[in-house]
NURO-308191 format. One line per field, with one value per residue (C-alpha): residue number from 1; z, y, x. Coordinates in nm, 4 decimals. Layout:
REM residues N
resi <- NUM:...
zz <- Z:...
yy <- Y:...
xx <- X:...
//
This chain:
REM residues 283
resi <- 1:2:3:4:5:6:7:8:9:10:11:12:13:14:15:16:17:18:19:20:21:22:23:24:25:26:27:28:29:30:31:32:33:34:35:36:37:38:39:40:41:42:43:44:45:46:47:48:49:50:51:52:53:54:55:56:57:58:59:60:61:62:63:64:65:66:67:68:69:70:71:72:73:74:75:76:77:78:79:80:81:82:83:84:85:86:87:88:89:90:91:92:93:94:95:96:97:98:99:100:101:102:103:104:105:106:107:108:109:110:111:112:113:114:115:116:117:118:119:120:121:122:123:124:125:126:127:128:129:130:131:132:133:134:135:136:137:138:139:140:141:142:143:144:145:146:147:148:149:150:151:152:153:154:155:156:157:158:159:160:161:162:163:164:165:166:167:168:169:170:171:172:173:174:175:176:177:178:179:180:181:182:183:184:185:186:187:188:189:190:191:192:193:194:195:196:197:198:199:200:201:202:203:204:205:206:207:208:209:210:211:212:213:214:215:216:217:218:219:220:221:222:223:224:225:226:227:228:229:230:231:232:233:234:235:236:237:238:239:240:241:242:243:244:245:246:247:248:249:250:251:252:253:254:255:256:257:258:259:260:261:262:263:264:265:266:267:268:269:270:271:272:273:274:275:276:277:278:279:280:281:282:283
zz <- -5.1301:-5.1389:-4.8746:-5.0196:-4.8583:-5.0797:-5.4175:-5.5864:-5.5233:-5.6178:-5.9648:-6.0163:-5.9318:-6.1499:-6.4345:-6.4323:-6.4442:-6.7270:-6.9239:-6.8845:-7.0384:-6.7051:-6.6348:-6.2826:-6.0510:-5.7725:-5.4458:-5.2442:-4.8710:-4.5441:-4.3678:-4.0907:-4.3411:-4.3520:-4.5929:-4.8100:-4.8795:-4.9527:-5.2223:-5.3709:-5.3912:-5.5530:-5.8009:-5.8954:-5.9135:-6.1483:-6.3613:-6.3721:-6.3868:-6.0971:-5.7763:-5.5721:-5.2222:-5.0689:-4.7278:-4.6256:-4.3597:-4.5114:-4.2804:-4.5524:-4.5836:-4.2035:-4.0444:-3.7416:-3.5172:-3.7002:-3.6009:-3.7768:-3.4530:-3.3491:-3.6918:-3.6566:-3.7673:-3.8055:-4.0178:-3.9259:-3.9225:-4.2401:-4.4140:-4.3094:-4.4665:-4.8217:-4.8195:-4.7841:-5.0372:-5.3111:-5.3431:-5.5159:-5.3588:-5.0608:-5.0900:-4.7658:-4.7396:-4.4737:-4.4596:-4.5056:-4.8377:-4.9462:-4.9013:-4.8744:-4.7585:-4.9720:-5.0854:-5.2039:-5.4604:-5.3731:-5.6124:-5.6283:-5.8246:-5.8526:-5.7731:-5.6941:-5.3465:-5.2421:-5.0816:-4.8827:-4.7347:-4.8596:-4.7027:-4.3781:-4.4084:-4.5635:-4.7704:-4.7112:-5.0825:-5.1752:-4.9578:-5.1147:-5.4817:-5.3983:-5.2171:-5.5070:-5.7864:-5.6148:-5.5958:-5.9462:-6.0441:-5.8316:-5.9042:-6.2749:-6.2611:-6.5594:-6.3317:-5.9762:-5.7732:-5.5222:-5.3594:-5.3821:-5.0499:-5.0570:-5.3902:-5.3763:-5.3493:-5.6427:-5.8549:-5.7803:-5.8272:-6.1895:-6.2752:-6.1608:-6.3734:-6.6744:-6.6687:-6.6011:-6.8839:-6.6278:-6.8740:-6.5646:-6.5529:-6.2353:-6.1363:-5.8737:-5.7155:-5.5357:-5.1694:-4.9367:-4.6342:-4.3441:-4.3130:-4.1804:-4.4920:-4.2645:-4.5052:-4.4020:-4.2821:-4.0273:-3.8537:-3.7632:-3.5073:-3.3011:-3.2424:-2.8964:-2.9307:-2.8967:-3.1282:-3.3843:-3.3411:-3.4008:-3.7098:-3.9684:-3.9668:-4.1964:-4.5020:-4.4359:-4.3924:-4.7490:-4.9335:-4.8072:-4.9399:-5.2646:-5.3594:-5.2978:-5.4949:-5.8260:-5.7283:-5.8083:-5.4284:-5.3484:-5.3269:-5.0330:-4.8521:-4.8855:-4.7749:-4.4778:-4.3740:-4.3640:-4.1763:-3.8962:-3.9050:-3.8401:-3.5359:-3.3680:-3.3857:-3.2010:-3.4685:-3.3214:-3.5981:-3.9854:-4.1779:-4.5255:-4.7085:-5.0606:-5.4189:-5.6465:-6.0219:-6.0001:-6.2217:-6.1413:-5.8138:-5.8216:-5.6238:-5.7970:-5.7676:-6.0366:-6.1026:-6.4749:-6.4972:-6.3135:-5.9567:-5.5885:-5.2751:-5.0446:-4.6764:-4.3539:-4.0010:-3.6918:-3.4162:-3.1323:-3.2070:-3.5799:-3.8650:-4.1129:-4.4849:-4.7341:-5.0668:-5.2989:-5.6634:-5.7404:-6.1165:-6.3220:-6.4516:-6.8060:-6.7784
yy <- 12.4173:12.5992:12.4727:12.5396:12.4769:12.6642:12.4866:12.8346:12.8583:12.5132:12.5402:12.8843:12.6948:12.3710:12.5760:12.8000:12.4714:12.3291:12.6766:12.6356:12.2646:12.1102:11.7688:11.7065:11.4287:11.3526:11.1410:11.1310:11.0476:11.0545:11.1776:11.0441:11.0249:10.7330:10.6390:10.4299:10.7441:10.9343:10.6691:10.7532:11.1020:10.9839:10.8236:11.0994:11.3295:11.0806:11.0776:11.4541:11.8133:11.8876:11.7331:11.7651:11.5758:11.5789:11.5392:11.4411:11.2141:11.0904:11.0805:10.8893:10.5940:10.5222:10.2768:10.3886:10.1662:10.2540:10.4807:10.8486:11.0450:10.8368:10.8709:11.0050:11.3606:11.4884:11.8153:12.0005:11.6890:11.5456:11.9133:11.9359:11.5649:11.6865:11.9915:11.8098:11.5517:11.8217:11.8444:12.1482:12.1507:12.0359:12.0027:12.0308:12.0532:12.0854:11.8624:12.1334:12.2306:11.8612:11.8318:12.1533:12.1992:11.9703:11.7406:11.4425:11.2514:10.8472:10.6645:10.3011:10.0721:9.7415:9.4121:9.5160:9.6152:9.3047:9.1165:9.1139:9.4514:9.5676:9.2514:9.3918:9.7331:9.8207:10.1678:10.1879:10.1732:10.4129:10.6663:10.6168:10.6269:10.9186:11.1100:11.0143:11.1262:11.4613:11.4470:11.3698:11.6464:11.9085:11.8390:11.7404:11.5317:11.3555:11.0497:10.9710:10.7351:10.4704:10.2036:9.8454:9.7570:9.8118:9.6016:9.6181:9.9736:10.0312:9.8013:9.9847:10.3291:10.2076:10.0672:10.4082:10.6476:10.4154:10.3975:10.7774:10.8510:11.0619:11.0937:11.0196:10.7204:10.5734:10.4145:10.1330:10.1514:9.8408:9.7955:9.9592:9.7543:9.7601:9.5398:9.2315:9.2529:9.3968:9.6398:10.0111:10.1412:10.4380:10.1878:10.0096:10.2394:10.0926:9.7881:9.7484:9.6114:9.2747:9.2911:9.4647:9.1506:8.9217:9.1107:8.9904:8.6502:8.8155:8.8890:8.5758:8.3444:8.5006:8.4773:8.1188:8.0401:8.2301:8.0021:7.6955:7.7932:7.8603:7.5236:7.3552:7.3045:7.3080:7.6692:7.5560:7.4094:7.6962:7.9416:7.7613:7.6973:8.0918:8.1448:7.8954:8.0444:8.3692:8.2496:8.1311:8.4131:8.5674:8.7527:8.7616:8.6633:8.6635:8.8290:8.6813:8.5028:8.4744:8.4229:8.6385:8.7406:9.0151:9.2541:9.1581:9.0425:8.6972:8.4241:8.1407:7.7928:7.7251:7.9780:7.9961:8.4098:8.6801:8.6601:8.8449:8.6615:8.9003:8.8869:9.1085:9.0014:9.1819:9.2353:9.4086:9.7327:9.7099:9.5570:9.4738:9.3810:9.2795:9.1312:8.9637:8.8688:8.5284:8.4524:8.0993:7.9297:7.9513:8.3935
xx <- 6.1415:5.8190:5.5457:5.2188:4.8959:4.6634:4.5215:4.5261:4.9095:4.9979:4.8222:5.0391:5.3360:5.2655:5.1907:5.5073:5.6912:5.4925:5.5283:5.8910:5.8662:5.9755:5.8206:5.6919:5.6843:5.4752:5.5458:5.2328:5.2847:5.1411:5.4122:5.6217:5.8582:6.1524:6.4307:6.1783:5.9645:6.3198:6.4253:6.0917:6.2004:6.5534:6.3660:6.1417:6.4335:6.6141:6.2938:6.1697:6.2857:6.0521:5.9514:5.6178:5.6076:5.2774:5.2101:4.8350:4.6853:4.3774:4.0811:3.8656:4.1331:4.1061:3.8238:3.6367:3.8705:4.1939:4.4614:4.3775:4.4069:4.7206:4.9005:5.2394:5.2490:5.6049:5.5476:5.8866:6.1020:5.9155:5.9965:6.3464:6.3854:6.2513:6.4706:6.7746:6.6313:6.6085:6.2225:6.0937:5.7482:5.5741:5.1973:5.0806:4.6845:4.4479:4.1516:3.9144:4.1390:4.1569:3.7724:3.6091:3.2026:2.9619:3.2550:3.0185:3.2349:3.3547:3.5945:3.5781:3.7439:3.5349:3.6948:4.0564:3.9750:3.7459:4.0154:4.3089:4.3594:4.0258:3.8316:4.0018:3.9382:3.5999:3.6329:3.9581:4.0667:3.7849:3.9434:4.2701:4.1571:3.9458:4.2376:4.5080:4.2772:4.2578:4.6476:4.6716:4.4285:4.5984:4.9255:4.8960:5.2252:5.3723:5.4519:5.3721:5.5515:5.4257:5.6194:5.5456:5.4872:5.1406:5.0846:4.7104:4.7000:4.9370:4.7112:4.4085:4.5559:4.6994:4.3872:4.1911:4.4431:4.3977:4.0246:3.9985:4.2431:4.4483:4.7341:4.9783:5.2886:5.1837:5.5569:5.6134:5.9217:6.0857:6.0147:6.2704:6.3811:6.5979:6.9217:6.7395:6.4781:6.1819:5.9861:6.0436:5.7052:5.5988:5.4095:5.7106:5.7381:5.4682:5.6927:5.8619:6.2241:6.0956:5.8351:6.0586:6.2836:6.0055:5.8789:6.1551:5.9801:5.7152:5.9979:6.1663:5.8703:5.7607:6.0703:6.0929:5.7384:5.8131:6.1286:5.9627:5.6474:5.8609:6.0413:5.7065:5.5968:5.2352:5.0826:4.8475:5.0894:5.3609:5.0696:5.0006:5.3758:5.3788:5.1014:5.2177:5.5820:5.4309:5.2029:5.5002:5.7112:5.4699:5.2181:4.8687:4.6767:4.7276:4.4802:4.5899:4.8696:4.7977:4.9441:4.7363:4.7879:5.0262:4.7889:4.4266:4.4789:4.2911:4.3681:4.6179:4.6103:4.8783:5.2087:5.1137:5.1613:5.3296:5.2209:5.2840:5.2770:5.0908:5.0759:4.9372:4.9390:4.9246:5.1981:5.1522:4.9862:5.1045:4.9468:5.2331:5.1884:5.4846:5.4851:5.7281:5.7047:5.6662:5.7917:5.7053:6.0019:5.8964:5.8752
//
């Protein structure tokens, strides 16, 4: 595996791949890699000749009171995992390499970031869209693979890539889960053993709500039940529980199209997110 931290070297390597007729897949990450990330790498290897994984903790997507400085950075351990997974290139730029002096551009996708996590994290998705646009332009992949755990992020990136004619296939990969159903996340490391045991209430409550909605139960009652279950389980606050159109993220009060049930809630020092597909009976 090549580890590259300068854009000129990355460009030369990617050009060589393309000149040889090889396809390239990108797996963007912020490091602190777990099995969920490695599943994305495995999917990338299945779909392309060459795999580039990026590690960049993006300061532009952290708010002033969020955990940028505390975010786990494990470059050596992450690199070893990517070598074992068969990654061809690790793109690991510095902040100055990604945002050189004079950088003044911000990418904003209208509408999609307004609710859900965007409401609690103003500017977060502008930071995501900006760094992902740069990564796609730097790596020039044929496909880029993102986990479905952050469904709002995935929808925003798909919209951006389409609107800007970026010519890359944005692939969503199913959320990877622990044996008890909790979505794998770097932020799970913030949980104490007691909080980790309580965290499983999130996927279980969403699963129950998704089934009842598909069976025709009241959407508002199902959402309220999730909220109550999480608070009873020990979550300190519930940022949102919403059923939305799977593409536009508009809230739904009738299940008449492919939908996603999304939630975000705080447990100890961690803010956990999760989502599930909810499908009308006639589809």
